[in-house]
N, CA, C and O atoms as a CHARMM CRD file, in Angstrom:
* protein
*
  220
    1    1 UNK  N    -47.34300 -11.87800 -42.93400 PROA 1      0.00000
    2    1 UNK  CA   -47.78300 -10.97700 -41.90400 PROA 1      0.00000
    3    1 UNK  C    -49.05600 -10.26500 -42.37100 PROA 1      0.00000
    4    1 UNK  O    -49.00000  -9.19500 -42.97700 PROA 1      0.00000
    5    2 UNK  N    -50.19400 -10.88000 -42.07600 PROA 2      0.00000
    6    2 UNK  CA   -51.47400 -10.30400 -42.45600 PROA 2      0.00000
    7    2 UNK  C    -52.36400 -10.23400 -41.22200 PROA 2      0.00000
    8    2 UNK  O    -52.07200 -10.85200 -40.19900 PROA 2      0.00000
    9    3 UNK  N    -53.43900  -9.48400 -41.32700 PROA 3      0.00000
   10    3 UNK  CA   -54.36200  -9.37300 -40.20700 PROA 3      0.00000
   11    3 UNK  C    -55.19300 -10.65100 -40.08300 PROA 3      0.00000
   12    3 UNK  O    -55.23500 -11.47700 -40.99500 PROA 3      0.00000
   13    4 UNK  N    -55.84000 -10.78600 -38.95000 PROA 4      0.00000
   14    4 UNK  CA   -56.63700 -11.98300 -38.68500 PROA 4      0.00000
   15    4 UNK  C    -57.78400 -12.12100 -39.68600 PROA 4      0.00000
   16    4 UNK  O    -58.08100 -13.22500 -40.14100 PROA 4      0.00000
   17    5 UNK  N    -58.42400 -11.01300 -40.02600 PROA 5      0.00000
   18    5 UNK  CA   -59.54300 -11.06700 -40.95900 PROA 5      0.00000
   19    5 UNK  C    -59.08900 -11.53700 -42.34400 PROA 5      0.00000
   20    5 UNK  O    -59.77900 -12.32500 -42.99100 PROA 5      0.00000
   21    6 UNK  N    -57.94600 -11.05900 -42.78800 PROA 6      0.00000
   22    6 UNK  CA   -57.44700 -11.50200 -44.09300 PROA 6      0.00000
   23    6 UNK  C    -57.00700 -12.95900 -44.05900 PROA 6      0.00000
   24    6 UNK  O    -57.15500 -13.68500 -45.04200 PROA 6      0.00000
   25    7 UNK  N    -56.46900 -13.37700 -42.92900 PROA 7      0.00000
   26    7 UNK  CA   -56.10000 -14.78300 -42.79000 PROA 7      0.00000
   27    7 UNK  C    -57.31400 -15.69500 -42.86100 PROA 7      0.00000
   28    7 UNK  O    -57.26800 -16.75600 -43.48300 PROA 7      0.00000
   29    8 UNK  N    -58.39700 -15.27800 -42.22300 PROA 8      0.00000
   30    8 UNK  CA   -59.62700 -16.07800 -42.29300 PROA 8      0.00000
   31    8 UNK  C    -60.21600 -16.05800 -43.69800 PROA 8      0.00000
   32    8 UNK  O    -60.80500 -17.04600 -44.13600 PROA 8      0.00000
   33    9 UNK  N    -60.06500 -14.95600 -44.39800 PROA 9      0.00000
   34    9 UNK  CA   -60.59000 -14.87700 -45.76600 PROA 9      0.00000
   35    9 UNK  C    -59.83500 -15.82100 -46.69700 PROA 9      0.00000
   36    9 UNK  O    -60.38300 -16.22300 -47.72400 PROA 9      0.00000
   37   10 UNK  N    -58.60600 -16.18400 -46.37400 PROA 10     0.00000
   38   10 UNK  CA   -57.83800 -17.11200 -47.20600 PROA 10     0.00000
   39   10 UNK  C    -58.43600 -18.51500 -47.19900 PROA 10     0.00000
   40   10 UNK  O    -58.18300 -19.29600 -48.11700 PROA 10     0.00000
   41   11 UNK  N    -59.22000 -18.84500 -46.18400 PROA 11     0.00000
   42   11 UNK  CA   -59.85700 -20.15600 -46.14600 PROA 11     0.00000
   43   11 UNK  C    -61.04700 -20.24000 -47.09300 PROA 11     0.00000
   44   11 UNK  O    -61.56400 -21.33200 -47.32900 PROA 11     0.00000
   45   12 UNK  N    -61.48400 -19.13200 -47.63100 PROA 12     0.00000
   46   12 UNK  CA   -62.58600 -19.13400 -48.58100 PROA 12     0.00000
   47   12 UNK  C    -62.01800 -19.15600 -49.99200 PROA 12     0.00000
   48   12 UNK  O    -61.36100 -18.20900 -50.42400 PROA 12     0.00000
   49   13 UNK  N    -62.27300 -20.22000 -50.68900 PROA 13     0.00000
   50   13 UNK  CA   -61.79200 -20.36100 -52.05200 PROA 13     0.00000
   51   13 UNK  C    -62.85100 -19.97300 -53.05800 PROA 13     0.00000
   52   13 UNK  O    -64.00200 -19.72700 -52.69600 PROA 13     0.00000
   53   14 UNK  N    -62.46500 -19.91800 -54.32700 PROA 14     0.00000
   54   14 UNK  CA   -63.43700 -19.56200 -55.36300 PROA 14     0.00000
   55   14 UNK  C    -64.37900 -20.72900 -55.65600 PROA 14     0.00000
   56   14 UNK  O    -65.53100 -20.51700 -56.03500 PROA 14     0.00000
   57   15 UNK  N    -63.89400 -21.95900 -55.48300 PROA 15     0.00000
   58   15 UNK  CA   -64.73700 -23.11600 -55.77400 PROA 15     0.00000
   59   15 UNK  C    -65.04100 -23.95400 -54.53900 PROA 15     0.00000
   60   15 UNK  O    -66.05200 -24.65500 -54.49300 PROA 15     0.00000
   61   16 UNK  N    -64.17700 -23.88200 -53.55200 PROA 16     0.00000
   62   16 UNK  CA   -64.35900 -24.72900 -52.37300 PROA 16     0.00000
   63   16 UNK  C    -63.95200 -23.93700 -51.13500 PROA 16     0.00000
   64   16 UNK  O    -62.92300 -23.26100 -51.12900 PROA 16     0.00000
   65   17 UNK  N    -64.76800 -24.02800 -50.09000 PROA 17     0.00000
   66   17 UNK  CA   -64.48900 -23.35500 -48.82700 PROA 17     0.00000
   67   17 UNK  C    -64.24500 -24.40200 -47.76300 PROA 17     0.00000
   68   17 UNK  O    -65.03200 -25.33800 -47.61600 PROA 17     0.00000
   69   18 UNK  N    -63.16600 -24.25300 -47.02200 PROA 18     0.00000
   70   18 UNK  CA   -62.85600 -25.17600 -45.93900 PROA 18     0.00000
   71   18 UNK  C    -63.57200 -24.68300 -44.68100 PROA 18     0.00000
   72   18 UNK  O    -63.01100 -23.94000 -43.87500 PROA 18     0.00000
   73   19 UNK  N    -64.83800 -25.12000 -44.53600 PROA 19     0.00000
   74   19 UNK  CA   -65.69600 -24.59700 -43.48300 PROA 19     0.00000
   75   19 UNK  C    -65.18200 -24.93700 -42.09000 PROA 19     0.00000
   76   19 UNK  O    -65.29400 -24.12500 -41.17200 PROA 19     0.00000
   77   20 UNK  N    -64.62500 -26.11800 -41.92800 PROA 20     0.00000
   78   20 UNK  CA   -64.15200 -26.50100 -40.59400 PROA 20     0.00000
   79   20 UNK  C    -63.00800 -25.59900 -40.14200 PROA 20     0.00000
   80   20 UNK  O    -62.98700 -25.16700 -38.99000 PROA 20     0.00000
   81   21 UNK  N    -62.05900 -25.30800 -41.02600 PROA 21     0.00000
   82   21 UNK  CA   -60.95900 -24.41600 -40.67000 PROA 21     0.00000
   83   21 UNK  C    -61.43400 -22.98700 -40.47900 PROA 21     0.00000
   84   21 UNK  O    -60.94200 -22.28100 -39.60000 PROA 21     0.00000
   85   22 UNK  N    -62.38300 -22.55800 -41.29200 PROA 22     0.00000
   86   22 UNK  CA   -62.90700 -21.20400 -41.18100 PROA 22     0.00000
   87   22 UNK  C    -63.63600 -21.00000 -39.85600 PROA 22     0.00000
   88   22 UNK  O    -63.44000 -19.97900 -39.19600 PROA 22     0.00000
   89   23 UNK  N    -64.47000 -21.95200 -39.46300 PROA 23     0.00000
   90   23 UNK  CA   -65.19300 -21.83000 -38.19800 PROA 23     0.00000
   91   23 UNK  C    -64.25500 -21.95500 -36.99700 PROA 23     0.00000
   92   23 UNK  O    -64.44900 -21.26600 -35.99500 PROA 23     0.00000
   93   24 UNK  N    -63.25000 -22.81600 -37.07800 PROA 24     0.00000
   94   24 UNK  CA   -62.26900 -22.92200 -35.99100 PROA 24     0.00000
   95   24 UNK  C    -61.49900 -21.61200 -35.85100 PROA 24     0.00000
   96   24 UNK  O    -61.21800 -21.17700 -34.73400 PROA 24     0.00000
   97   25 UNK  N    -61.16100 -20.98800 -36.95600 PROA 25     0.00000
   98   25 UNK  CA   -60.48400 -19.69200 -36.90300 PROA 25     0.00000
   99   25 UNK  C    -61.36000 -18.61200 -36.30700 PROA 25     0.00000
  100   25 UNK  O    -60.87400 -17.75000 -35.57400 PROA 25     0.00000
  101   26 UNK  N    -62.64600 -18.64900 -36.61200 PROA 26     0.00000
  102   26 UNK  CA   -63.57200 -17.67200 -36.02900 PROA 26     0.00000
  103   26 UNK  C    -63.68300 -17.83700 -34.52200 PROA 26     0.00000
  104   26 UNK  O    -63.74500 -16.84900 -33.79100 PROA 26     0.00000
  105   27 UNK  N    -63.70800 -19.07200 -34.05500 PROA 27     0.00000
  106   27 UNK  CA   -63.77500 -19.31700 -32.61300 PROA 27     0.00000
  107   27 UNK  C    -62.51200 -18.81400 -31.93300 PROA 27     0.00000
  108   27 UNK  O    -62.58100 -18.17000 -30.88600 PROA 27     0.00000
  109   28 UNK  N    -61.36600 -19.10200 -32.52100 PROA 28     0.00000
  110   28 UNK  CA   -60.09400 -18.65000 -31.94800 PROA 28     0.00000
  111   28 UNK  C    -60.02300 -17.12500 -31.94700 PROA 28     0.00000
  112   28 UNK  O    -59.43700 -16.53300 -31.04100 PROA 28     0.00000
  113   29 UNK  N    -60.61500 -16.48900 -32.95400 PROA 29     0.00000
  114   29 UNK  CA   -60.56100 -15.03300 -33.04700 PROA 29     0.00000
  115   29 UNK  C    -61.47500 -14.35500 -32.02900 PROA 29     0.00000
  116   29 UNK  O    -61.13000 -13.29400 -31.51000 PROA 29     0.00000
  117   30 UNK  N    -62.62800 -14.94500 -31.73500 PROA 30     0.00000
  118   30 UNK  CA   -63.58000 -14.28900 -30.84900 PROA 30     0.00000
  119   30 UNK  C    -63.48200 -14.73500 -29.39400 PROA 30     0.00000
  120   30 UNK  O    -63.97900 -14.04000 -28.50800 PROA 30     0.00000
  121   31 UNK  N    -62.86100 -15.86300 -29.13400 PROA 31     0.00000
  122   31 UNK  CA   -62.79200 -16.38100 -27.77500 PROA 31     0.00000
  123   31 UNK  C    -62.11100 -15.43000 -26.78800 PROA 31     0.00000
  124   31 UNK  O    -62.63100 -15.26000 -25.68500 PROA 31     0.00000
  125   32 UNK  N    -60.98500 -14.80300 -27.11800 PROA 32     0.00000
  126   32 UNK  CA   -60.38200 -13.87000 -26.15300 PROA 32     0.00000
  127   32 UNK  C    -61.28600 -12.69200 -25.80600 PROA 32     0.00000
  128   32 UNK  O    -61.29400 -12.24200 -24.66100 PROA 32     0.00000
  129   33 UNK  N    -62.03900 -12.19000 -26.76700 PROA 33     0.00000
  130   33 UNK  CA   -62.95100 -11.08000 -26.50400 PROA 33     0.00000
  131   33 UNK  C    -64.07900 -11.49700 -25.56300 PROA 33     0.00000
  132   33 UNK  O    -64.44000 -10.74900 -24.65400 PROA 33     0.00000
  133   34 UNK  N    -64.62800 -12.67100 -25.77700 PROA 34     0.00000
  134   34 UNK  CA   -65.70800 -13.15200 -24.93100 PROA 34     0.00000
  135   34 UNK  C    -65.20500 -13.40800 -23.51600 PROA 34     0.00000
  136   34 UNK  O    -65.88200 -13.05800 -22.54900 PROA 34     0.00000
  137   35 UNK  N    -64.03100 -14.01200 -23.38200 PROA 35     0.00000
  138   35 UNK  CA   -63.47200 -14.26900 -22.06200 PROA 35     0.00000
  139   35 UNK  C    -63.16500 -12.97300 -21.32300 PROA 35     0.00000
  140   35 UNK  O    -63.40000 -12.87900 -20.11800 PROA 35     0.00000
  141   36 UNK  N    -62.64400 -11.97300 -22.03100 PROA 36     0.00000
  142   36 UNK  CA   -62.36800 -10.69000 -21.40500 PROA 36     0.00000
  143   36 UNK  C    -63.65200 -10.02800 -20.92500 PROA 36     0.00000
  144   36 UNK  O    -63.68800  -9.46900 -19.82900 PROA 36     0.00000
  145   37 UNK  N    -64.70300 -10.08500 -21.73100 PROA 37     0.00000
  146   37 UNK  CA   -65.97200  -9.50000 -21.32100 PROA 37     0.00000
  147   37 UNK  C    -66.53400 -10.20400 -20.09700 PROA 37     0.00000
  148   37 UNK  O    -67.00100  -9.54500 -19.16800 PROA 37     0.00000
  149   38 UNK  N    -66.49800 -11.52600 -20.07900 PROA 38     0.00000
  150   38 UNK  CA   -67.01900 -12.25500 -18.92900 PROA 38     0.00000
  151   38 UNK  C    -66.21200 -11.96200 -17.67300 PROA 38     0.00000
  152   38 UNK  O    -66.76700 -11.89600 -16.57600 PROA 38     0.00000
  153   39 UNK  N    -64.91800 -11.78800 -17.82600 PROA 39     0.00000
  154   39 UNK  CA   -64.06000 -11.47600 -16.69000 PROA 39     0.00000
  155   39 UNK  C    -64.32700 -10.07300 -16.15500 PROA 39     0.00000
  156   39 UNK  O    -64.31700  -9.85800 -14.94300 PROA 39     0.00000
  157   40 UNK  N    -64.56600  -9.11800 -17.05300 PROA 40     0.00000
  158   40 UNK  CA   -64.71700  -7.71500 -16.65600 PROA 40     0.00000
  159   40 UNK  C    -66.17000  -7.25900 -16.61000 PROA 40     0.00000
  160   40 UNK  O    -66.43000  -6.06100 -16.50500 PROA 40     0.00000
  161   41 UNK  N    -67.11800  -8.17900 -16.68500 PROA 41     0.00000
  162   41 UNK  CA   -68.53400  -7.82100 -16.74500 PROA 41     0.00000
  163   41 UNK  C    -68.98100  -7.05100 -15.50300 PROA 41     0.00000
  164   41 UNK  O    -69.74700  -6.09500 -15.62800 PROA 41     0.00000
  165   42 UNK  N    -68.53800  -7.43000 -14.33900 PROA 42     0.00000
  166   42 UNK  CA   -68.93200  -6.72600 -13.11400 PROA 42     0.00000
  167   42 UNK  C    -68.44000  -5.28300 -13.13100 PROA 42     0.00000
  168   42 UNK  O    -69.14400  -4.37800 -12.68200 PROA 42     0.00000
  169   43 UNK  N    -67.24100  -5.07000 -13.64600 PROA 43     0.00000
  170   43 UNK  CA   -66.70000  -3.72000 -13.72100 PROA 43     0.00000
  171   43 UNK  C    -67.50100  -2.87400 -14.70600 PROA 43     0.00000
  172   43 UNK  O    -67.76300  -1.70200 -14.43300 PROA 43     0.00000
  173   44 UNK  N    -67.89400  -3.44000 -15.84300 PROA 44     0.00000
  174   44 UNK  CA   -68.69700  -2.70400 -16.81600 PROA 44     0.00000
  175   44 UNK  C    -70.03300  -2.28600 -16.20800 PROA 44     0.00000
  176   44 UNK  O    -70.45900  -1.14100 -16.36100 PROA 44     0.00000
  177   45 UNK  N    -70.68900  -3.21300 -15.52000 PROA 45     0.00000
  178   45 UNK  CA   -71.98500  -2.92400 -14.92000 PROA 45     0.00000
  179   45 UNK  C    -71.84800  -1.89200 -13.81600 PROA 45     0.00000
  180   45 UNK  O    -72.68300  -0.99500 -13.69900 PROA 45     0.00000
  181   46 UNK  N    -70.80500  -2.00500 -13.00400 PROA 46     0.00000
  182   46 UNK  CA   -70.59400  -1.04500 -11.92800 PROA 46     0.00000
  183   46 UNK  C    -70.33100   0.35400 -12.48800 PROA 46     0.00000
  184   46 UNK  O    -70.80400   1.34200 -11.92700 PROA 46     0.00000
  185   47 UNK  N    -69.59100   0.44500 -13.57300 PROA 47     0.00000
  186   47 UNK  CA   -69.31200   1.73900 -14.19200 PROA 47     0.00000
  187   47 UNK  C    -70.58900   2.37500 -14.73200 PROA 47     0.00000
  188   47 UNK  O    -70.81500   3.57300 -14.55600 PROA 47     0.00000
  189   48 UNK  N    -71.41600   1.57500 -15.38500 PROA 48     0.00000
  190   48 UNK  CA   -72.67500   2.12200 -15.92100 PROA 48     0.00000
  191   48 UNK  C    -73.61900   2.53900 -14.78800 PROA 48     0.00000
  192   48 UNK  O    -74.29500   3.56200 -14.89100 PROA 48     0.00000
  193   49 UNK  N    -73.66500   1.76000 -13.72200 PROA 49     0.00000
  194   49 UNK  CA   -74.51100   2.09900 -12.59000 PROA 49     0.00000
  195   49 UNK  C    -74.04300   3.39200 -11.91600 PROA 49     0.00000
  196   49 UNK  O    -74.85700   4.24000 -11.55300 PROA 49     0.00000
  197   50 UNK  N    -72.74800   3.53000 -11.75700 PROA 50     0.00000
  198   50 UNK  CA   -72.18700   4.72000 -11.10800 PROA 50     0.00000
  199   50 UNK  C    -72.39800   5.96700 -11.94600 PROA 50     0.00000
  200   50 UNK  O    -72.64600   7.04400 -11.40400 PROA 50     0.00000
  201   51 UNK  N    -72.30300   5.83300 -13.27600 PROA 51     0.00000
  202   51 UNK  CA   -72.42300   7.02100 -14.12500 PROA 51     0.00000
  203   51 UNK  C    -73.88400   7.40100 -14.37200 PROA 51     0.00000
  204   51 UNK  O    -74.15300   8.51100 -14.83100 PROA 51     0.00000
  205   52 UNK  N    -74.81200   6.53000 -14.08600 PROA 52     0.00000
  206   52 UNK  CA   -76.22200   6.83900 -14.25800 PROA 52     0.00000
  207   52 UNK  C    -76.73000   6.60000 -15.67300 PROA 52     0.00000
  208   52 UNK  O    -77.82900   7.04600 -16.00600 PROA 52     0.00000
  209   53 UNK  N    -75.97300   5.91700 -16.50700 PROA 53     0.00000
  210   53 UNK  CA   -76.44500   5.61000 -17.85800 PROA 53     0.00000
  211   53 UNK  C    -77.46800   4.49300 -17.80200 PROA 53     0.00000
  212   53 UNK  O    -77.38000   3.58500 -16.97500 PROA 53     0.00000
  213   54 UNK  N    -78.42900   4.57600 -18.68800 PROA 54     0.00000
  214   54 UNK  CA   -79.44400   3.53600 -18.77100 PROA 54     0.00000
  215   54 UNK  C    -79.23800   2.77900 -20.07600 PROA 54     0.00000
  216   54 UNK  O    -78.99500   3.38700 -21.11800 PROA 54     0.00000
  217   55 UNK  N    -79.33400   1.47700 -20.02000 PROA 55     0.00000
  218   55 UNK  CA   -79.06800   0.70400 -21.21300 PROA 55     0.00000
  219   55 UNK  C    -79.98200  -0.37200 -21.45500 PROA 55     0.00000
  220   55 UNK  O    -79.84100  -1.09000 -22.44500 PROA 55     0.00000
């Protein structure tokens, strides 16, 4: 029972790094965040427009 970041760090060895597993883990870790942002992007923009913030 470890966090996602520590689990990904286990793929990095002292002499050899399993790059394919490490990159696949990174994609799996970031994909839900990207999908959530794309789904809620209109709401984020509408909130910023309504509040008058400039970005």
